[in-house]
C-alpha positions as CSV (number, residue, x, y, z in Angstrom):
1,X,123.3,78.7,88.2
2,X,121.2,76.0,86.7
3,X,118.8,76.5,83.9
4,X,115.7,76.0,86.2
5,X,117.1,78.6,88.6
6,X,117.6,81.1,85.8
7,X,114.1,80.5,84.5
8,X,112.7,80.9,88.1
9,X,114.5,84.1,88.8
10,X,113.4,85.6,85.4
11,X,109.8,84.6,86.3
12,X,110.0,86.3,89.6
13,X,111.4,89.5,88.0
14,X,108.6,89.5,85.4
15,X,106.0,89.0,88.2
16,X,107.4,91.9,90.1
17,X,107.1,94.1,87.0
18,X,103.5,93.0,86.6
19,X,102.7,93.8,90.2
20,X,104.5,97.1,90.1
21,X,102.5,98.1,87.0
22,X,99.3,97.1,88.6
23,X,100.1,99.2,91.7
24,X,101.0,102.2,89.5
25,X,97.8,101.9,87.6
26,X,95.7,101.8,90.8
27,X,97.2,105.1,91.8
28,X,95.8,106.8,88.7
29,X,92.5,108.5,89.2
30,X,89.5,107.2,87.3
31,X,85.9,108.1,87.6
32,X,85.6,106.3,90.9
33,X,87.2,107.0,94.2
34,X,89.4,104.5,95.9
35,X,91.9,104.5,98.8
36,X,94.7,103.5,96.5
37,X,94.4,107.0,94.9
38,X,96.1,108.4,97.9
39,X,98.7,105.7,98.3
40,X,101.5,107.8,96.8
41,X,100.8,110.8,99.0
42,X,103.6,111.5,101.5
43,X,103.0,113.7,104.6
44,X,105.6,115.7,106.5
45,X,105.0,114.4,110.0
46,X,107.2,114.0,113.1
47,X,110.2,115.4,111.2
48,X,110.1,112.9,108.3
49,X,108.2,112.3,105.1
50,X,105.8,109.3,105.7
51,X,103.1,107.7,103.6
52,X,99.6,109.0,104.2
53,X,98.3,105.6,105.1
54,X,100.7,105.5,108.1
55,X,99.3,108.6,109.7
56,X,95.6,108.4,108.7
57,X,92.7,106.1,107.9
58,X,91.4,106.5,104.4
59,X,87.8,105.4,103.6
60,X,85.4,105.8,100.7
61,X,81.9,106.4,102.0
62,X,80.5,107.5,98.6
63,X,81.6,106.9,94.9
64,X,82.9,110.5,94.5
65,X,84.2,111.1,98.0
66,X,87.3,110.0,100.0
67,X,87.4,110.7,103.7
68,X,90.8,110.9,105.5
69,X,90.8,110.6,109.3
70,X,94.2,111.5,110.9
71,X,95.4,109.3,113.8
72,X,96.9,112.5,115.3
73,X,94.5,115.5,115.2
74,X,97.6,117.8,114.9
75,X,98.4,116.4,111.5
76,X,95.3,117.6,109.7
77,X,96.9,120.7,108.1
78,X,99.9,118.7,107.0
79,X,97.7,116.0,105.4
80,X,95.6,118.6,103.7
81,X,98.8,120.3,102.3
82,X,100.2,116.9,101.2
83,X,97.0,116.0,99.3
84,X,96.9,119.4,97.6
85,X,100.7,119.2,96.6
86,X,100.5,115.6,95.4
87,X,99.6,116.6,91.8
88,X,96.4,114.6,91.8
89,X,94.2,117.6,91.1
90,X,92.3,117.2,94.3
91,X,91.0,119.9,96.7
92,X,90.6,118.5,100.2
93,X,88.3,120.2,102.7
94,X,88.9,120.2,106.5
95,X,85.8,119.4,108.6
96,X,86.8,119.2,112.3
97,X,89.2,116.3,112.5
98,X,88.1,114.8,109.2
99,X,89.4,115.7,105.8
100,X,86.9,115.2,102.9
101,X,88.3,114.9,99.4
102,X,85.6,115.3,96.8
103,X,86.4,113.9,93.4
104,X,85.3,116.2,90.6
105,X,84.0,114.8,87.3
106,X,86.8,114.3,84.8
107,X,86.6,116.2,81.6
108,X,87.0,114.4,78.3
109,X,90.4,115.9,77.7
110,X,91.6,114.9,81.2
111,X,90.4,111.3,80.6
112,X,92.4,111.1,77.4
113,X,95.5,112.5,79.2
114,X,95.0,109.8,81.9
115,X,94.8,107.1,79.3
116,X,98.1,108.3,77.8
117,X,99.7,108.2,81.3
118,X,98.4,104.7,81.7
119,X,99.9,103.7,78.4
120,X,103.2,105.1,79.4
121,X,103.2,103.2,82.7
122,X,102.3,100.0,80.9
123,X,105.1,100.5,78.4
124,X,107.5,100.8,81.3
125,X,106.1,97.5,82.7
126,X,106.6,95.8,79.3
127,X,110.2,97.1,79.2
128,X,110.9,95.7,82.6
129,X,109.5,92.3,81.6
130,X,111.6,92.3,78.4
131,X,114.7,93.2,80.4
132,X,114.1,90.2,82.7
133,X,113.8,88.1,79.6
134,X,117.0,89.5,78.0
135,X,119.0,88.9,81.2
136,X,117.7,85.3,81.5
137,X,118.5,84.6,77.8
138,X,122.0,85.9,78.2
139,X,122.6,83.8,81.3
140,X,121.2,80.7,79.6
141,X,123.6,81.2,76.6
142,X,126.5,81.5,79.0
143,X,125.8,78.3,80.9
144,X,128.4,75.6,80.2
145,X,128.2,71.8,80.2
146,X,124.5,71.9,79.3
147,X,123.2,70.3,76.1
148,X,121.9,72.7,73.4
149,X,118.4,71.2,73.4
150,X,118.0,71.9,77.2
151,X,119.1,75.5,76.6
152,X,116.5,75.8,73.8
153,X,113.9,74.4,76.1
154,X,114.8,76.8,78.8
155,X,114.7,79.8,76.3
156,X,111.2,78.7,75.2
157,X,110.1,78.5,78.8
158,X,111.4,82.0,79.5
159,X,109.7,83.3,76.4
160,X,106.4,81.6,77.4
161,X,106.5,83.4,80.8
162,X,107.4,86.7,79.0
163,X,104.3,86.4,76.8
164,X,102.1,85.7,79.8
165,X,103.5,88.6,81.8
166,X,103.0,91.0,78.9
167,X,99.4,89.6,78.4
168,X,98.7,90.3,82.1
169,X,100.0,93.9,81.8
170,X,97.9,94.5,78.6
171,X,94.8,93.1,80.4
172,X,95.4,95.6,83.3
173,X,95.6,98.5,80.8
174,X,92.3,97.5,79.1
175,X,90.6,97.4,82.5
176,X,92.0,100.7,83.6
177,X,91.2,102.4,80.2
178,X,87.6,101.2,80.4
179,X,87.4,102.5,84.0
180,X,88.8,105.9,83.1
181,X,86.7,106.4,79.9
182,X,83.4,105.3,81.7
183,X,81.3,108.4,82.1
């Protein structure tokens, strides 16, 4: 593997870590409702566990309300149960073939807990980025028949991308913390 290929693969790994962290943070409830809040919910349907978004349409008509409309009317009870059991602290209400999910106001204590959860997810993202850097640095050191100055240049390039990825993750944390703590 050439030095540029090593740097490119480490960059891709770091970008995947940044995207994964972004997705995880979107799934954490803040003061506002968003369809991404229900992305992690899995519904028992047709003999399998499937993502909610595959069996229903999720919309946000109001800032504190999510509406779930099942594609198959027979799945309403299963979707209701899945949302209740998802550990999001939500209490869906069936209304005909619609499921309304009101979002209660977050207490100050719950907001602080959510910020801690976000910090933990961000730390996992940082660890993934650092792991990609460590792997790349080890592969750079093992390459043979390459001058030392090129290896040093490649290591600096990998470090530059590491710093950028960690900066992006930190930025996502700041945005999410502000969103959660906003009353």
